[in-house]
N, C-alpha and C positions, 0 to 999 in steps of 0.2 A: 540902492540899499536893500530892496526886497530880494534881488538876485544874490546879493551877498548872504543873506539869511538863508536863502535855498542852497548855496554852496556849503555853508557851515552845516545845515541840516543833512546834506548828502555825505559830509565827512562823518557827522555823528552816526548816520545810518550804517555806514561801512564799518565803523568801530564798535557797533552795537551799544552806543552810549544810551543811557536812560534819561539824562537831563542835559541841556545846554544853559549856560550861565553868561549873560552879557551885562557888563558894567560900563558906564560911561567913563573913558580914559583908560580903559584895560583891554586886554586881548580877550578873546572868547575862551570860555573853560567849559569842558565836557566832564560829565561823571560816567565813568566807565567801570562796571563791576563794582560799584560802590566807591570808587576812588576818583578824586579830581585831577584832571589833566589839562594843563595850559596848552592851547594851540599856538605854539611859538611862531609858526609860519604865517599866521594871520596878523593883520595890522590892528592896532587899537581902535576902538569906537568912539568917535568924537561926540561931543553934546549935540553938534548940528546934525550928525547922522542920526542920533536918537530922536531929535525932532522929526526928522524925515520919517522915521519908522512910525512914530506916534500919529503923524498926519495921515499916512497911507493905511495904516492897520486898524485904526479905531473909527467906529461909527460916531456920529454926532453926539449920541447920548452917552457913549463910553468916555468920549473926551470931557463931556461935563461930570462924569463920575470921577474920573481921575483928576480933574482940577479941584473937585470938592473934597475927595477922600484920599488922594495921593496914592491910590492903588486901584487897579481894575483887572478883570479877568477877560481873556478872549482866546481865539484859537486861530491857526493858520493851517489850511489844507493844502497838501501838495498832491497833484493828480497821480493816483496809482502808487503813491509812495508812502503816504501816511499823513498824520496830523501833528501839529505842535500845540499842545495845551499851554497857553501863555499867561503868565501872571506878571503884570508891570507894576513896578513899585518905586518909591524914592528911598534913597539911603545917602547920608551926608549931603543932603540937598541936590543929589544928581539922580538921574533915572537909571534904573536896572531892570533886567528881565530875567525871570526863571522859566525855562520851558521844558515841558515833560514831552518826551518822544512817545508817539502813539503809532504803532505800526498800522499798515493798511490792511494787513491779513490778520484775521482773527484766529488764534490758535485753537486747536482741539484740546479739549479737556484731558484727553489721554496723554497728550504731549507735554503737559504742564508739570507732570510728576506728582499730581494730587492722588491720594488714596482713592480706590473705587467707590467708597461711599460718597464722596463729593459729587461724582457723576450721577448718582441717584437723586440729587436735588432737583435735576430737570424733570423728574417724573412726578414731583409733588403737585397736588392740586390746589391747595389753599395754604394761608398761613404766612408768617414772616421768616425770611431767612437772612441772616447777617453775616457779611464778610468783613472781617475785622484784622486790624494790624496797623502798623506805623505808616507814615507817608513813604512812597517809593518802595513798597513791598509787594506789588503786584496785585492789589485788590481789584482794581478795574479790569485788569486782564483776566482774572479768574471770573469775575461777573460776566464779562463778554463772552467768555467760552461757555458758561452755562447757558446763557441766552441763545448762543449759536447752536447748542446741543438740542434745545427746545425747537429752534427754528428748522433744523434738519429733520426732526422726528414728529412734530405734533402741529396740527392745524389750529393755532392760537393767535389771538390778537395781543400782541406785546407792546406795551406803552413804556417808553423810557423818558425820565425826567432828569436832565442833565445840566451841569454848569461847568464848562461848556459840553457840547456833545463831542464824544471822543471817537468811537468806532462808528462806522457807517455799515448798516446791515443790509444785505440783499435778501429780500423776500424770497424764502423757499416754501416750506410748508406753512410757516408763520407769516402774519402780516405785522409789520413794525409801524408804529408812530412815534417818532422822536422829537420830543419838544426841549428847546434850548432856553434856558432861563435868560431873560434880557432880550431875547429875539422872538420866541414864540409864546412866552408867558412871563409873568413878573416874578413868581416866587414859588418855592418848592411846595409850601403848604396850601396855597391856592391852587396849584397845579393838581395836587393829589385829591382835593376836594372835587374839582372839575373832572377828574378822571373817572368818578362814579357815572357820569353821563356819557362817557366815551367808549363804553362797552368793552374794556380790556379783560383778558383772562390773566395776564401777568403784567405786573408794574415793576418797573426798576427805578429806584431813586439813588442817584449817584452819591449822595452824601446825607446823612441824618444830622443836620448842622444846628437844629434849634428844637425846642420843646414842641412847638407846633407842628413841625414836620414829623416827628416821632409819633405825636399823638394821632395824627391824620393817617400815618403809615399803618398804625394798629387798627384803626377804624377800617381802612381799606382791607386789611387782613381778616378782621372778624366778619366782614360783609361778603366773604367768599372768594377774594382774589389772592393769588400767589404774589407775594411782595418780596422783592429782593432789594438789599440796600447795603452800603458800606458804612463803617463807623471806625473810630479811632481808638483802639484799646489793645494791649499786648497779648491778652490771652482770651479764650472763650469765656470763662467765668467772669473775668473783669469787664467783658462786654456788657453783661447783664447788670452787674452792680454799678457801673458808670452811668448807664442809661437811666437807671432808677434814681441815682444820686443827682442827675442834672435837674430833677424837679424839685420844687419846693416840699418840705416836709409833709404839709397837709395833703399833698397829691400823690405821694409815694405809694401809699397802700393801693390806691386805684391803679396807678401804672403797673404795680407789681402783679396785680390780678390779671390786667390786660396782657402784659408779657407772658405770664404763666398759661393763660388760655391760648394765645395766638403765635408764640414763637415756635417754630419748628426745628430750627437748627442754627448753630453758629460755627463758623470756620474762622480760625484765627491763622495768619500766616507770616512768615518771615523769609526774606532772601538772603541766603548765606553764601560766602566764597566758596566756590567749588575746590575739590582737593587739588586739581591739576593747575589752579590759578587762573584758568580760563573761564569766564562766565560765573553765573551764580546758581544756586540750587534752592529750590522751594521747599521749605520745611513747614508743616502745619499741624494744628491740632484741630480736632472737630468734636462737637457734642451735638447729638440729636437728643432733643428734649423728650425724655422718658418721663412715666409717672413719678419715678423717685426724684429726678432733678426738678420737676414741676412742684413737687412737695416741698423741696428745699427752697425753691424760688418764693414760694408764698410765705416762708417764715423768715422775717427780718433777722431773727437770731441765728438761724441755721443756713442762711444763704452762703455763708463763707465756707460751708462744708462741701459746696460743689467742687472748689478747687481741690479739696482732699480726695473726693471721689474721682476726679481726673487722673491724679497721681497715684491712685490706689489700684483697685482691681481692674486690670486692663482687659480682662475676660468679658467685661460689661459691654453688651451689644450697644453699638452706636457711640462709643467713646474712644478717642485716641489722644493721648496726652502728647505735648511737645517733645518731652524726654524720650518717650518711646519711638516717635518718629525719627528724632535725632540719632538714636542708637541705630535704628535701621539703615539710615543714610550712611553711617560710619562702617556698618558691616557690608554694605553694598559698594563701598569704596567711592562714595560720591563726595563726602567731606571727610576732613581729618579729625582726630579725636579732640585736638586743641579747639577747633571750631565748634564742636558739639559742647565742650565744656564752657566756652565763652558765651553761648546763646542758651544754655540749659536753664531751666527753672530750678533744678537742684543739681549740683556737681556731684554730690554723693550719690544721688540715684542714677546719674549716667554712669558713673564708675562701677556701681554695683550691677547694672544692667549689661555693661560691656564684659563684666566678669562671669556673667551668667548666674550671679547670686540673687538677682532680682528679676522677675519676669516682666 
């Protein structure tokens, strides 16, 4: 059964799939360029075969977790080829698996199509940097590319806290310590607290999934570390408001102040269909936290003005709105106008920008 998964993995690798879906009683399904494709040549996977997978793939503690919670996360590494980030769950009383493809090679920032400003994140000395976006929009890849940029240029100790570990880094100028939740440590929040005794220069947190983790990430940033993390929000301004809103009302003012003091930049990204129909193109917006944005963050009444600032004067240093980047991608022939309009924050703004009536 493990050989079969490896065969499916290789097929997915050749087709540049982003995900593999396995359901008991069904043929494997791949997600390629955002669309699902059934592997017709593959046989259905039986319940008995899924039992074999669980028996060989999961550790004893993971089997107990799956029995208790009916879901568990793990990973499968393939030598020199890459890794599968695996989520096993039950649906309709049967076992299913959703597996994310993680390539063995870490891409260069310059090859991802991100604006030059994003590359400057690797030069920061302290503070919190957030990479935001929906699931399957390349956040982990962007984060890995930023860390690799540091690795190639700066002698720093980089500590990653992940669930599970996705990219394996080779020490170059930097020294990496990679901690896997459930294997090397029990939780994100405890790992960040422990990180203060592990002498890191850079801390990467794969997911700000609860309030304790957010608070400890902010503490790590304010104590002089450079902290990178991913979160789920559609835009850069939404990233700030959603993090604050996750806390109870009596704590929001404190978190708002800590965010304003320690947040350095937010990058939000989306993967869009390429114009030629082959592959996907990365669109992003970014926001470097300026004195003006910090002032708006501190005022719960005016915090909504950050979005208007993003859509307004694009000559503002350190700000790029999605609609501006979408317009650039249309003009460069990377996406078509229909795609830009589908993913735009404002269809009217896109039309005005493409006509030259709005800068």
